[in-house]
C-alpha positions in Angstrom: -33.6 7.1 19.6 -32.9 10.4 21.2 -29.4 11.9 21.3 -29.7 11.8 25.2 -30.6 7.6 25.2 -27.4 7.0 22.9 -25.1 4.3 24.5 -22.3 2.8 23.1 -24.5 0.2 21.8 -27.1 1.7 20.2 -24.7 3.4 17.6 -23.8 1.8 14.5 -20.6 3.7 12.4 -21.1 4.3 8.7 -17.9 5.6 6.7 -17.3 6.2 3.0 -14.0 7.6 1.2 -13.3 9.4 -1.7 -9.4 8.7 -2.5 -7.7 11.1 -4.6 -5.2 9.0 -6.6 -1.9 10.8 -8.7 -2.0 9.1 -12.0 1.5 8.3 -13.2 1.7 10.0 -16.6 4.6 12.6 -18.1 2.7 15.5 -18.4 -0.6 17.2 -16.8 -3.9 16.3 -17.7 -4.5 19.2 -19.6 -1.4 20.9 -20.2 2.2 19.8 -21.5 4.3 20.5 -18.0 5.9 17.9 -16.7 4.4 16.2 -13.5 8.1 15.5 -12.8 8.2 17.9 -9.9 10.3 16.7 -7.2 12.6 18.9 -5.6 11.6 22.0 -8.2 11.5 25.4 -7.1 7.4 26.3 -6.1 5.7 27.6 -9.6 8.7 26.6 -11.7 6.4 23.8 -13.5 3.4 25.9 -15.3 2.0 27.1 -17.9 -1.1 29.5 -19.1 -3.3 26.3 -19.1 -2.5 25.2 -15.6 -2.5 28.8 -14.4 -5.6 29.3 -15.6 -4.8 32.6 -17.9 -7.3 34.2 -20.1 -7.3 32.4 -23.6 -5.5 29.3 -22.5 -7.2 25.8 -24.0 -7.2 22.6 -22.1 -6.1 19.5 -24.5 -6.7 16.3 -22.8 -4.5 13.6 -21.5 -4.4 10.5 -23.2 -2.3 8.3 -21.2 -4.8 9.7 -18.0 -7.7 8.4 -20.0 -6.1 5.1 -20.5 -5.6 4.7 -16.9 -9.0 5.4 -15.9 -9.8 2.6 -18.3 -7.5 0.2 -16.9 -8.7 0.9 -13.2 -12.6 0.4 -14.3 -11.4 -2.8 -16.0 -9.6 -4.0 -12.8 -12.5 -3.0 -10.2 -15.1 -4.4 -12.7 -17.5 -1.4 -13.3 -19.1 0.2 -16.2 -17.3 2.3 -19.0 -20.2 4.4 -20.0 -20.4 5.2 -24.1 -19.7 8.8 -23.0 -18.4 10.9 -20.6 -18.2 14.1 -20.2 -16.4 17.1 -17.9 -17.8 19.6 -16.4 -16.6 23.0 -14.2 -16.9 22.5 -10.1 -17.5 26.3 -9.1 -15.7 27.1 -5.5 -13.1 29.7 -4.4 -9.7 28.2 -2.8 -6.2 29.8 -3.2 -4.7 27.2 -4.5 -7.4 26.7 -7.9 -6.2 29.1 -9.9 -9.1 29.3 -12.3 -11.5 29.7 -9.6 -12.7 26.3 -10.7 -12.0 22.7 -11.3 -12.0 20.6 -14.1 -13.8 17.3 -13.2 -16.8 14.8 -13.9 -19.9 15.4 -12.6 -22.8 13.4 -14.0 -20.9 11.0 -16.1 -17.5 9.3 -14.8 -15.7 7.6 -16.5 -16.5 4.7 -14.4 -19.3 3.7 -12.6 -20.8 0.6 -10.3 -17.7 -1.0 -9.5 -16.3 -3.1 -6.5 -13.2 -4.2 -4.8 -13.2 -7.3 -2.2 -11.1 -6.7 0.8 -10.2 -9.2 3.8 -10.0 -8.1 7.5 -9.9 -10.1 10.7 -10.2 -12.7 8.4 -13.6 -11.7 7.1 -13.9 -11.2 3.3 -16.2 -8.4 2.4 -16.7 -6.3 -0.6 -17.0 -3.1 -0.8 -18.6 -1.1 -3.4 -16.9 1.6 -5.5 -19.8 4.2 -7.0 -17.6 6.1 -9.2 -13.8 6.7 -10.8 -13.6 10.2 -12.4 -10.6 11.7 -13.5 -10.3 15.5 -12.4 -7.2 17.9 -11.7 -5.6 18.6 -9.1 -5.0 22.0 -7.5 -2.3 23.5 -6.3 -0.2 22.8 -2.9 -0.2 25.7 0.2 2.1 25.9 2.8 0.9 27.0 6.5 4.1 29.1 7.3 4.5 29.0 11.2 1.7 26.9 12.4 -1.0 24.5 11.7 -4.1 25.1 8.7 -5.9 26.7 11.6 -3.0 28.8 13.4 0.0 29.6 10.3 1.2 32.8 10.3 0.1 33.2 6.5 -0.1 30.8 3.9 2.6 30.1 0.3 0.9 28.9 -2.7 2.4 26.7 -5.1 1.2 25.7 -8.3 3.3 23.2 -9.7 0.8 20.5 -8.5 -2.1 22.4 -10.3 -3.0 20.0 -13.2 -1.8 16.7 -12.3 -4.1 13.8 -13.7 -6.0 12.5 -10.4 -8.5 9.8 -10.5 -11.0 10.2 -7.6 -12.8 6.9 -6.4 -15.8 7.2 -4.2 -16.7 4.7 -2.4 -20.5 3.2 -1.1 -20.3 3.9 2.7 -20.0 0.1 3.2 -17.1 0.7 6.1 -18.3 0.0 9.4 -15.1 0.3 11.1 -11.6 2.1 10.5 -9.7 -0.9 10.1 -11.8 -1.9 6.8 -10.8 1.6 5.8 -7.7 1.2 5.9 -7.7 -2.4 4.7 -9.5 -1.1 1.8 -7.1 1.3 1.0 -4.0 -1.4 1.1 -5.8 -3.0 -1.1 -6.8 -0.7 -3.5 -2.9 0.6 -3.6 -2.3 -2.8 -4.1 -4.0 -2.8 -7.4 -3.3 0.8 -8.3 0.5 -0.5 -8.4 0.1 -3.7 -10.1 -1.8 -1.4 -13.1 1.2 0.7 -13.3 -0.8 3.6 -12.9 0.7 5.0 -9.1 3.3 5.2 -7.8 3.5 4.9 -3.8 6.3 6.6 -3.3 5.3 10.0 -4.8 5.2 12.3 -2.9 1.5 13.5 -2.2 0.4 10.5 -4.2 -2.6 9.7 -2.1 -5.2 11.7 -0.4 -8.8 10.9 1.1 -11.5 12.4 2.1 -13.6 10.5 5.1 -17.3 10.6 5.4 -18.5 9.5 8.8 -21.8 9.1 10.4 -23.6 7.3 13.1 -26.8 5.5 12.9 -29.4 3.4 15.3 -28.0 0.3 15.5 -30.9 -1.3 15.2 -31.2 -0.1 11.6 -28.0 -2.0 10.2 -29.0 -5.3 8.2 -27.3 -8.4 7.7 -24.1 -8.0 6.5 -24.0 -4.2 7.3 -26.6 -3.0 4.9 -28.3 0.1 5.7 -31.5 2.0 3.9 -30.6 5.1 1.8 -33.4 6.9 3.6 -31.6 6.5 7.5 -28.2 7.6 5.5 -29.6 10.4 4.1 -31.3 11.6 7.5 -27.8 10.7 9.6 -25.8 14.1 10.0 -22.1 13.3 7.7 -19.0 14.9 8.5 -16.2 15.1 6.0 -12.6 14.4 7.5 -10.0 15.9 4.4 -6.4 15.7 4.0 -5.6 11.8 5.2 -2.3 11.1 3.7 -1.5 7.7 4.4 -3.3 4.7 5.2 -2.6 4.5 9.3 -3.2 8.1 9.0 -6.7 7.2 7.7 -7.6 4.4 10.3 -6.3 7.0 12.9 -8.4 10.3 11.5 -11.5 7.8 11.5 -11.3 6.3 15.2 -10.8 10.0 16.2 -13.7 11.7 14.2 -16.0 7.8 15.6 -14.9 8.6 19.2 -15.4 12.6 18.6 -19.1 11.7 17.6 -19.8 9.2 19.6 -18.9 11.1 22.8 -21.0 14.1 21.7 -24.4 11.8 21.1 -23.6 10.5 24.3 -23.8 13.9 25.6 -26.8 14.6 24.0 -25.4 16.9 21.3 -26.4 16.8 17.8 -23.3 16.3 15.2 -23.4 19.1 13.2 -22.9 18.4 9.5 -19.4 20.0 8.5 -15.9 19.4 6.7 -13.1 18.8 9.5 -9.3 19.1 8.9 -7.1 16.2 9.9 -4.6 17.8 12.4 -1.8 14.5 12.1 0.9 16.5 13.9 -1.9 16.7 16.6 -4.1 13.2 15.9 -7.2 15.5 16.3 -9.8 16.4 13.4 -10.2 20.6 13.8 -13.6 22.5 12.3 -12.7 23.9 9.0 -16.4 25.2 7.4 -19.8 23.8 7.4 -20.8 21.0 5.0 -21.1 22.5 1.1 -24.0 20.4 -0.6 -23.7 19.6 -4.2 -25.7 22.7 -5.2 -22.8 24.8 -3.9 -20.4 23.7 -6.5 -22.8 25.1 -9.6 -21.3 22.8 -11.9 -21.8 23.1 -15.4 -20.6 21.5 -18.3 -17.0 22.2 -19.6 -17.6 23.7 -23.0 -13.9 23.5 -24.2 -13.3 20.2 -24.1 -16.1 17.8 -26.0 -18.0 14.7 -25.0 -15.3 11.6 -24.5 -16.0 8.4 -26.1 -14.0 5.6 -24.4 -15.9 2.5 -24.2 -14.2 1.1 -27.5 -11.2 1.0 -25.8 -12.0 -0.8 -23.1 -11.7 -4.6 -25.0 -8.5 -3.3 -26.0 -6.4 -1.7 -23.2 -4.9 -4.7 -21.2 -4.3 -4.8 -17.7 -1.8 -7.5 -16.0 -2.8 -10.2 -13.9 -3.8 -8.7 -10.7 -2.7 -9.4 -6.9 -6.0 -11.5 -6.1 -5.4 -13.8 -9.2 -1.4 -13.8 -8.6 -1.8 -14.8 -5.3 -4.2 -17.6 -6.1 -2.0 -18.9 -9.4 1.2 -19.1 -6.3 -0.8 -21.4 -4.6 -1.4 -23.2 -7.5 1.5 -23.3 -9.8 4.3 -23.2 -7.1 2.5 -25.0 -4.0 3.2 -21.9 -1.6 1.1 -21.7 1.4 -1.3 -18.8 1.6 1.1 -16.4 3.9 4.1 -17.2 1.8 1.7 -16.4 -1.0 0.4 -13.0 0.3 3.8 -11.9 1.0 5.2 -12.7 -2.6 2.2 -11.1 -4.5 2.1 -7.7 -1.7 3.3 -5.8 -4.6 4.1 -6.1 -8.6 7.6 -5.6 -8.0 7.9 -8.3 -5.3 6.1 -10.8 -7.3 8.2 -10.5 -10.4 11.4 -11.0 -8.3 10.2 -14.1 -6.8 9.0 -15.4 -10.3 12.8 -14.2 -11.9 14.3 -16.3 -9.2 12.0 -19.6 -9.3 12.3 -19.8 -13.0 16.4 -20.6 -11.7 15.7 -22.4 -8.7 13.6 -25.5 -6.4 10.3 -22.8 -5.9 10.4 -23.6 -2.2 13.9 -22.5 -1.9 13.0 -19.5 -3.7 9.6 -18.7 -1.9 11.9 -19.0 1.6 14.8 -16.6 0.2 12.9 -14.0 -1.1 9.5 -14.0 0.9 11.8 -14.5 4.4 15.4 -13.4 4.1 15.4 -11.1 1.5 12.2 -8.8 2.5 12.8 -9.4 6.1 16.4 -7.9 5.7 15.3 -4.8 3.2 12.7 -4.2 5.4 14.9 -3.6 8.5 16.8 -1.4 6.3 13.5 0.5 5.2 14.4 -0.6 1.5 12.1 -2.1 -1.2 12.8 -4.9 -3.9 13.1 -1.9 -6.1 15.8 -0.3 -4.6 17.8 -4.1 -5.6 15.9 -4.8 -8.4 18.9 -4.6 -10.9 21.0 -7.1 -8.5 19.2 -10.1 -9.4 21.6 -12.2 -10.5 24.0 -11.3 -7.6 20.9 -12.2 -5.4 20.7 -15.3 -8.0 24.2 -16.2 -6.9 23.6 -16.0 -3.4 20.7 -18.7 -3.2 22.6 -20.9 -6.1 25.7 -20.7 -3.1 22.6 -22.3 -0.6 21.6 -24.8 -3.5 25.1 -26.2 -4.7 26.1 -26.3 -0.3 29.1 -24.4 -1.5 27.7 -22.2 1.7 25.5 -23.3 4.5 21.9 -21.1 5.4 23.0 -19.2 8.1 26.2 -17.9 6.8 24.3 -17.1 3.5 22.2 -14.7 5.5 23.7 -13.5 8.5 27.0 -12.7 6.7 26.7 -12.8 2.8 23.4 -11.0 2.1 23.7 -8.2 5.2 27.0 -7.6 3.4 25.5 -7.2 0.1 22.9 -4.9 1.2 24.7 -2.8 3.0 28.1 -2.4 1.1 26.6 -3.3 -2.0 29.2 -6.0 -2.4 29.5 -9.5 -4.8 28.8 -12.4 -2.8 31.2 -14.2 -4.0 34.0 -11.4 -2.8 32.0 -11.8 0.7 32.8 -15.5 0.9 36.4 -15.2 0.0 36.8 -12.5 2.3 35.1 -14.0 4.7 36.4 -17.4 4.7 32.9 -19.1 4.5 33.3 -22.2 2.2 30.9 -25.0 3.8 33.3 -27.2 5.5 32.2 -31.3 5.0 33.6 -34.3 5.5 36.5 -35.2 7.1 37.2 -31.9 9.4 33.5 -31.6 10.6 34.2 -35.5 11.4 36.9 -34.6 13.4 35.2 -31.5 14.9 32.2 -34.2 16.2 35.0 -36.2 17.5 36.4 -33.5 19.4 33.2 -31.8 20.9 32.1 -35.2 21.8 35.7 -36.0 23.9 35.5 -32.9 25.3 32.0 -32.3 26.5 31.3 -36.0 28.7 28.8 -34.4 30.6 26.7 -33.2 27.4 26.9 -36.4 26.2 25.8 -38.0 29.2 22.9 -35.8 29.4 21.7 -36.8 26.5 21.8 -40.5 26.9 19.9 -39.4 30.1 17.5 -37.6 27.6 17.7 -34.5 27.7 17.3 -32.7 24.3 18.8 -29.4 25.0 22.1 -31.5 25.1 22.5 -32.1 20.9 22.0 -28.3 20.5 24.8 -27.6 22.8 27.0 -29.9 21.2 26.2 -28.6 17.4 26.9 -25.3 18.8 30.4 -27.0 19.7 31.1 -28.4 16.5 30.0 -25.2 14.9 32.5 -23.3 17.0 35.1 -25.4 15.8 34.7 -25.1 12.1 34.1 -21.8 12.1 30.0 -21.5 11.0 31.0 -23.2 8.2 29.5 -26.5 9.0 25.8 -27.1 8.1 24.5 -27.2 10.9 21.6 -30.0 9.8 24.5 -32.4 8.7 26.4 -31.6 12.5 23.4 -32.9 13.8 23.3 -36.0 12.2 26.3 -36.8 12.5 26.2 -36.2 16.6 23.2 -38.6 16.5 24.7 -41.1 14.5 28.2 -40.7 16.5 26.2 -40.9 20.1 24.1 -43.8 18.9 26.9 -46.0 18.0 
């Protein structure tokens, strides 16, 4: 198919991702410098090793290796008997040694996979490899973006921070699938306890995008290796979020489609994602493997980790926990999805479900608490130390000490906004639940004062009962249970 003949329908999208994940360790991968650099002055978390000074020798961080093995188990990857490190040689100002210590032909994790769900369909994404490496420093482009800055500053605080680079097979057939994969991967990494999504720069994505003849795509999206090798591939770098990845991929797919439709070849190059402008910008021609002149890192011996695989435990992963929540607690799929969205949410729910009916616990955690937290741009981790207070609020509802409406709209919101105790809020707002004779008197008064609504009810107007319920709630200051009021009104109106 010639470029001139290409149409939207003739072209299929091929995407592969390279995901760089910062591992949660106290120190850097080859030295003792702290990885807690948030708010630190530039170049204050450095030493001769991470600055690449002559004579400084690397020492491998055991915690980083353990994290890599955990990921290998989670994605059902092969962890080989022996792995090793290499030097990847290239010049860039944020790379103080002039090379990066990484893994080349013997990565610590090989041939894994991860199942994703996108638009109601499940797909298995192949993971070619996941390997350990050191992070470069960071560049600050002063006075503009990467292609317009007046000058560039270099901060080596991040140099040497442990990374896992996770390389997928070219299995994505659209930007949405890429975003779904990143969300699922991040979920797994957080469950494993080896990654913190709140840490700045903890997830960075490079994407490889090609266009191929749609007729070359087989069942399930399979594409022959020969076809992939012949396709010109564009690499897009410096993507830092799920949403950003979907936008960058969508832009680049459109750019390549338009180029082909206009009869132009897609150049094999590396492009930069400029998030502020929502475009990709050409950086340089695409490097080939030979350009990096890989050779073995002589200062680090071969790494033997296969015996660790069985001895290093991993927690229950999100898919398994989701299935268990449905089976054990009788939750629906939507509720189970919400309650396993992060390990912290799942743990919080199970703590509440140990004390109360699972349905009640699910409603209050999945709907009420998460809804209010999301509105405030907060997470469960922000209230994890207030479990007892939250449990007390649920207890108030379970024991009918307060109406669900007041518990949700007054007590919960005040707890989150002011850090107040639920009993103090209830007492201050006078929210004790009204019942018995007082509610009965309010029902009688509402019926007597609203004869037109009573007539409408008897005439079959379904909205009339809601109006009368509202009148009773006003009379009781919102402290009566609406369901009880509805029942009492119907009983009284049918007599």
